[in-house]
C-alpha positions in Angstrom: 0.1 0.0 -0.2 1.4 3.1 -1.2 0.6 6.5 0.1 -2.1 8.3 -2.3 -1.1 11.3 -1.2 2.6 11.1 -1.9 2.0 9.6 -5.6 -0.3 12.8 -6.4 2.6 15.0 -5.0 5.1 13.0 -7.7 2.7 12.9 -10.4 2.4 16.6 -10.1 5.9 16.9 -9.9 6.4 14.7 -13.2 3.9 17.1 -15.0 4.7 20.3 -13.6 6.0 21.4 -17.4 3.4 19.8 -19.5 2.4 16.1 -21.0 0.2 14.1 -21.8 0.6 11.5 -19.5 2.1 10.4 -16.5 2.3 7.5 -14.2 4.4 5.7 -11.2 5.0 2.0 -11.1 5.8 1.0 -7.6 7.2 -2.6 -7.2 8.1 -5.0 -4.4 9.2 -8.6 -5.7 10.8 -11.9 -3.4 12.2 -14.7 -5.4 13.8 -17.6 -4.8 16.0 -19.9 -7.0 17.3 -23.4 -6.5 19.6 -25.1 -8.4 20.9 -28.3 -8.6 23.8 -29.7 -10.6 26.4 -33.3 -10.6 23.6 -34.7 -8.1 23.7 -32.4 -5.0 22.2 -28.6 -4.3 24.3 -26.0 -5.9 22.9 -22.7 -4.6 19.7 -21.4 -3.3 19.2 -18.0 -3.8 17.0 -15.5 -2.3 16.3 -12.1 -2.7 14.2 -8.7 -2.7 13.7 -5.9 -5.2 12.0 -3.1 -4.4 11.5 0.5 -6.7 9.6 2.8 -8.0 9.4 3.9 -12.1 8.2 7.2 -12.9 7.0 8.1 -16.5 6.0 11.3 -18.8 4.4 11.1 -22.1 4.4 14.2 -24.4 3.4 13.2 -27.8 5.5 10.6 -29.4 8.5 11.3 -26.5 8.5 9.3 -23.5 11.1 10.1 -20.1 11.6 7.4 -17.9 13.0 7.5 -15.0 13.6 5.1 -11.5 15.0 4.6 -8.4 15.1 2.4 -5.6 14.9 5.5 -2.6 11.6 5.3 -2.0 11.7 8.2 0.5 9.4 11.4 -0.9 12.7 13.2 -1.8 13.6 10.2 -3.9 10.3 10.3 -5.5 10.1 13.8 -6.5 13.8 13.9 -7.7 13.0 11.1 -10.5 9.7 13.2 -11.1 11.7 16.2 -11.5 13.8 14.5 -14.0 11.3 13.2 -16.2 9.0 16.2 -16.3 12.1 18.1 -18.3 11.1 15.8 -21.5 7.4 17.8 -21.7 6.7 20.4 -24.0 3.8 22.4 -24.0 1.2 24.1 -21.4 0.4 21.8 -18.5 -2.5 19.8 -18.9 -5.5 19.1 -17.0 -4.8 15.9 -14.6 -7.1 13.6 -13.0 -5.8 13.0 -9.2 -8.7 11.7 -7.5 -7.8 7.6 -8.1 -10.3 5.4 -8.4 -9.1 1.8 -7.8 -9.5 0.0 -11.1 -11.4 -3.3 -11.3 -9.5 -6.5 -13.2 -11.9 -8.4 -15.4 -10.5 -11.5 -14.1 -9.1 -13.0 -10.7 -6.6 -15.9 -9.9 -6.5 -17.7 -6.8 -3.1 -18.6 -5.2 -3.9 -21.9 -3.1 0.0 -22.6 -1.2 2.3 -19.3 -1.4 6.0 -19.5 -1.9 6.4 -17.7 1.6 4.1 -20.3 3.1 6.4 -23.6 2.1 10.0 -24.7 3.3 13.2 -24.8 1.8 13.6 -27.8 2.3 10.1 -28.9 0.4 11.3 -26.3 -2.2 14.9 -28.5 -2.8 13.1 -31.7 -2.4 11.1 -30.9 -5.5 14.4 -30.2 -7.2 15.9 -33.4 -5.9 12.9 -35.3 -7.3 13.3 -34.2 -10.4 17.5 -34.9 -10.9 16.9 -38.4 -9.4 14.3 -39.4 -11.7 16.1 -38.2 -15.0 19.4 -39.8 -13.5 17.2 -43.0 -12.9 16.4 -43.2 -17.1 19.8 -44.6 -17.7 22.5 -44.6 -15.4 25.1 -45.3 -17.4 24.0 -43.0 -20.7 22.5 -39.6 -18.4 25.9 -37.7 -17.7 24.6 -34.6 -16.8 21.4 -33.4 -14.9 20.6 -29.9 -14.4 18.1 -28.8 -12.4 16.3 -25.3 -11.4 13.4 -23.9 -9.2 12.4 -20.6 -9.0 9.4 -18.8 -7.6 8.5 -14.8 -8.0 5.9 -13.2 -5.8 5.5 -9.6 -7.4 3.4 -6.8 -5.8 2.9 -3.4 -7.9 1.1 -0.2 -7.0 0.5 2.0 -10.3 -1.0 5.0 -10.2 -1.6 7.5 -13.3 -2.7 11.1 -14.4 -6.2 9.6 -15.9 -7.3 8.7 -11.9 -6.4 5.0 -12.1 -5.1 3.3 -9.2 -4.1 0.1 -9.2 -3.0 -2.9 -6.5 -1.7 -6.4 -8.1 0.2 -9.6 -7.3 1.6 -11.9 -9.4 3.0 -15.2 -8.1 4.7 -17.4 -10.5 6.7 -20.9 -9.7 8.4 -23.2 -12.2 11.0 -26.1 -13.0 13.2 -26.9 -15.4 15.2 -29.6 -16.2 18.6 -30.4 -18.7 19.5 -33.6 -19.0 22.8 -34.6 -21.2 23.4 -38.3 -22.6 26.4 -39.4 -23.9 27.5 -42.8 -26.0 31.1 -42.9 -27.4 31.5 -39.5 -29.2 28.0 -38.7 -29.5 26.4 -36.2 -27.4 22.7 -35.1 -26.7 20.3 -32.8 -24.6 17.2 -32.9 -23.4 15.0 -30.5 -21.8 11.6 -30.0 -20.3 9.9 -26.9 -18.5 6.7 -26.9 -16.4 5.7 -23.3 -15.1 2.2 -21.2 -14.3 0.7 -18.4 -12.5 0.4 -20.0 -9.1 2.1 -21.3 -6.0 3.7 -24.0 -5.0 0.4 -26.5 -5.9 2.1 -26.5 -9.3 3.5 -29.7 -8.4 0.2 -31.0 -7.6 -0.5 -31.1 -11.1 3.0 -31.7 -12.6 5.0 -34.3 -10.6 8.4 -33.2 -10.5 9.8 -36.5 -11.4 8.1 -37.1 -14.6 9.6 -33.7 -15.8 13.1 -35.0 -15.0 12.5 -38.4 -16.7 10.6 -36.3 -19.7 14.0 -34.6 -20.2 16.4 -37.2 -19.6 14.4 -40.2 -21.8 14.6 -37.2 -24.9 18.2 -37.3 -24.3 19.0 -40.9 -24.5 16.2 -41.1 -27.2 18.4 -38.8 -29.1 21.2 -40.9 -29.2 19.6 -43.1 -30.9 17.9 -41.2 -33.9 19.2 -41.4 -37.2 20.4 -38.1 -39.2 17.1 -36.0 -40.5 16.4 -35.9 -44.6 16.8 -32.5 -46.1 14.6 -31.2 -48.2 11.1 -29.3 -49.1 8.4 -31.6 -47.6 5.4 -31.6 -45.8 5.7 -30.9 -41.8 3.0 -31.6 -38.8 3.9 -29.9 -36.0 2.2 -31.6 -32.7 0.7 -29.6 -30.1 2.8 -31.0 -27.7 5.6 -29.1 -29.4 3.8 -25.8 -28.2 3.7 -22.3 -29.8 7.4 -21.6 -30.5 6.4 -21.0 -34.1 3.4 -18.8 -33.7 5.1 -16.9 -30.7 8.2 -15.8 -33.0 7.3 -15.8 -36.4 4.0 -14.3 -36.2 3.2 -13.0 -32.7 6.1 -10.1 -32.4 4.9 -9.0 -35.6 1.3 -8.3 -34.3 3.1 -6.4 -31.4 1.7 -2.5 -32.3 5.3 -0.8 -31.6 7.0 -3.0 -34.3 3.8 -2.7 -36.8 4.3 1.5 -36.0 8.1 1.2 -37.0 7.4 -0.7 -40.0 9.3 -3.2 -38.7 6.4 -5.7 -39.1 5.0 -8.0 -42.1 1.7 -7.5 -40.8 2.0 -3.7 -41.1 -1.3 -2.3 -42.5 -2.9 -5.3 -42.7 -5.6 -5.1 -40.6 -9.2 -6.6 -42.6 -6.7 -8.7 -45.0 -6.2 -12.0 -45.0 -3.0 -13.1 -43.7 -3.5 -17.0 -43.2 -5.3 -19.7 -44.0 -9.0 -19.8 -43.4 -8.6 -22.6 -40.3 -6.2 -20.4 -38.7 -7.3 -18.1 -35.8 -4.3 -16.5 -33.3 -5.2 -15.6 -30.0 -3.6 -13.7 -27.0 -5.4 -14.0 -23.7 -3.7 -13.3 -20.6 -7.0 -14.0 -18.4 -5.9 -17.8 -18.6 -6.4 -19.6 -15.6 -2.7 -20.7 -13.9 -0.9 -20.0 -17.2 2.8 -18.8 -17.1 1.5 -15.9 -19.1 -1.2 -14.8 -17.5 -1.6 -11.6 -15.3 -4.7 -9.6 -14.2 -3.4 -6.0 -14.7 -0.8 -5.2 -17.0 2.1 -3.1 -16.1 0.3 0.2 -17.0 -2.6 -0.8 -15.0 -4.8 -1.7 -17.7 -6.8 -5.0 -16.8 -5.8 -8.0 -18.9 -8.2 -9.2 -21.8 -8.1 -12.0 -24.5 -7.3 -10.2 -28.1 -8.3 -12.3 -31.3 -5.4 -11.3 -33.5 -6.2 -13.4 -36.6 -10.0 -14.5 -37.2 -10.2 -17.4 -39.4 -7.4 -15.8 -41.8 -8.2 -12.5 -41.5 -6.2 -9.9 -39.5 -8.4 -8.4 -36.8 -5.5 -6.6 -33.8 -3.0 -5.7 -32.9 -1.0 -6.0 -29.1 -1.0 -2.5 -27.6 0.2 -0.2 -24.2 -0.9 3.0 -24.1 1.8 4.9 -26.0 0.8 2.8 -29.3 -2.8 2.7 -28.8 -2.9 6.7 -28.6 -0.8 6.5 -32.0 -3.7 4.8 -33.7 -6.2 6.4 -31.9 -7.6 3.2 -30.0 -7.6 2.3 -26.5 -4.8 0.0 -24.9 -5.8 -3.7 -24.8 -4.0 -4.4 -21.8 -0.6 -5.5 -23.5 1.9 -3.0 -21.9 4.1 -5.3 -20.4 7.7 -4.7 -18.0 10.3 -6.7 -16.8 10.5 -4.3 -13.5 10.3 -1.2 -11.9 13.6 -0.3 -13.8 12.5 -0.6 -17.6 9.3 1.4 -19.4 6.4 -0.8 -20.8 6.3 -1.7 -24.0 3.4 -4.3 -26.1 4.3 -7.7 -25.1 2.8 -11.0 -25.6 1.4 -13.1 -22.6 -0.4 -16.2 -23.5 -0.6 -16.5 -27.4 -1.9 -19.5 -29.6 -3.4 -21.2 -32.4 -7.0 -21.8 -31.7 -7.6 -25.3 -31.6 -9.5 -27.0 -34.7 -12.2 -29.8 -34.9 -9.7 -32.3 -36.9 -8.5 -35.6 -34.3 -4.3 -35.4 -34.7 -4.0 -38.6 -35.3 -5.6 -38.4 -38.6 -3.6 -35.4 -39.4 -0.8 -37.7 -39.4 -2.3 -40.2 -41.1 -3.6 -37.8 -43.8 -0.1 -36.8 -44.3 1.4 -39.7 -46.4 5.1 -38.6 -46.0 7.2 -35.8 -44.3 8.5 -34.7 -40.7 6.4 -35.0 -37.2 7.9 -32.3 -34.9 7.0 -32.8 -31.2 9.6 -30.8 -29.6 11.0 -26.9 -31.1 14.4 -25.7 -30.0 15.5 -22.5 -30.5 15.8 -20.3 -34.0 15.8 -16.7 -35.4 13.1 -14.7 -36.8 13.3 -11.4 -38.8 10.1 -9.6 -37.4 10.3 -7.3 -40.8 10.3 -10.0 -43.0 8.9 -12.7 -41.2 11.8 -15.7 -42.5 12.6 -18.0 -39.8 15.0 -20.7 -39.2 14.0 -23.0 -36.1 15.9 -26.2 -34.6 13.9 -28.9 -33.8 14.6 -30.8 -30.4 12.6 -34.0 -31.2 11.2 -35.0 -34.7 10.1 -38.3 -36.4 9.4 -39.1 -39.9 6.3 -39.9 -41.0 6.1 -42.8 -43.6 2.7 -44.1 -44.9 0.3 -41.8 -42.5 2.2 -43.3 -39.6 4.9 -41.8 -37.3 8.3 -43.8 -38.3 11.8 -43.5 -36.8 13.3 -40.1 -34.5 15.5 -38.2 -36.3 18.4 -35.9 -34.9 19.5 -32.6 -36.6 16.5 -30.9 -38.3 16.0 -27.4 -39.1 12.8 -25.9 -40.3 12.8 -22.6 -42.4 10.0 -20.7 -43.8 8.5 -17.3 -43.6 6.0 -16.9 -41.0 3.1 -15.5 -42.9 3.6 -17.5 -45.9 3.6 -20.8 -43.2 0.0 -19.6 -41.5 -1.1 -19.5 -45.3 -0.5 -23.0 -46.5 -1.7 -24.6 -43.2 -4.1 -27.5 -44.5 -4.8 -28.9 -41.3 -5.8 -27.7 -37.7 -5.8 -30.3 -34.8 -8.4 -30.5 -31.3 -5.2 -30.5 -29.1 -3.8 -27.5 -27.6 -0.2 -27.9 -26.1 1.6 -25.0 -23.6 5.0 -24.3 -23.3 6.8 -21.6 -21.1 9.4 -19.3 -21.5 11.0 -15.7 -20.8 10.6 -13.7 -23.8 13.2 -11.3 -24.4 12.4 -7.9 -26.3 14.3 -4.8 -26.0 16.3 -5.8 -23.4 13.6 -6.7 -21.5 12.3 -10.6 -20.6 8.6 -11.5 -19.4 7.2 -14.7 -18.8 5.0 -16.0 -21.4 3.6 -19.4 -22.9 2.6 -20.2 -26.1 0.6 -23.1 -27.6 -1.0 -24.2 -30.7 -2.5 -27.3 -31.6 -1.2 -30.0 -34.5 -0.8 -28.3 -37.4 -0.3 -29.9 -41.1 1.7 -27.4 -43.2 1.5 -28.2 -46.8 5.5 -27.6 -46.9 8.6 -26.7 -45.7 12.4 -26.3 -46.0 14.2 -28.8 -44.0 17.7 -28.8 -43.2 19.2 -32.0 -42.3 22.4 -34.1 -42.1 21.5 -36.9 -44.1 21.4 -37.2 -48.1 18.4 -37.4 -50.1 14.9 -36.1 -49.1 11.2 -36.6 -47.9 8.5 -36.2 -50.7 4.9 -36.7 -49.9 1.4 -34.8 -50.0 -1.0 -34.2 -47.7 -4.6 -34.3 -48.7 -6.8 -31.5 -48.0 -9.8 -32.9 -45.7 
């Protein structure tokens, strides 16, 4: 709880020379991190970060300053700094604060502060032991990381909005390395949600460790991937890495307005196959990228970005929304009080269709099945991408065939969305930390099983897989 009179003084100071909009963001964040390596707990680290950031928007210019000195003098000092960026006469401001109500509520059942360090360490040890037990001879290294964050924020602005919010996130990450002779492969698995320690009531740590280790061991036996143009099926369990990178960033309004997005000036136009709808929804319960309010105090809500192939909206923060003459749809996010908000994703996914995922594989004569995506690179201006395939299989005669390694996918995001031929009824989520402009924020992305008519697959084997997907 921040003294409202102090908030008024700070905002008045920030806007003393003019400006169209001003706000202040207070943050109190407590973190816990536990790391296990070489079969033992290597690090247990806790920390608290407290500070505030003050912003003034004047036209298209933004001034932002932050401090961890939360005294009256410290806050007025940063407010005075940003006030110099304002131009023009002083605008009328509303400092009769009204508490903004969220459109969605989240419940935290087992708060991290109520859970002992011993219980948290036991989660890490269970994942480590399960991973090593998969193949004691060939699993050479296991790294397990546990983390939880309790973030409390207070936001007030010159429009009279006042917001208090709490976000709690918990995650578990396992990386396993398997080796046999000169061959070495890596497996990775991560779970996390907007929740407390109750995450592990539904996500068993041992199964997370086992999944990472099995992936690494199985990759040792995989055959080299073929190369060439071929049909590709991306399974729902692969998560939405492709839609996040090759499509999602291009729908963030700041990149659109700067001409750095292939989706600029295309609202109302067909940009994908009719079967494809892309949704951004931070209101989903327990998802890692969910939130009640964005970091500008705007209530979160579901946004339909692409509807039945037609581009319908972008992700806006207050600044970009003002430029387009619309209202923010709740996507102004920041890593911490040390960063200004910018348009960011929360939970981005391709909406499920009606086709049985097994039927999609059957209808694909020959090609590549991707069950887990790896890292990659995307050019948001053109939509061109290259992704690694962390777990892939050949499709032969409509059935899942042998596992392959060393595959990459090369293509263009908008073009891929246009040649999606089937959309499954499933939906698989993955979690991560999305980086943009030097800031990282927690996100989830997802997709159903989808059939892509043709992609360039890079591999290490000679020859290629050829086939045809029949439209249903």
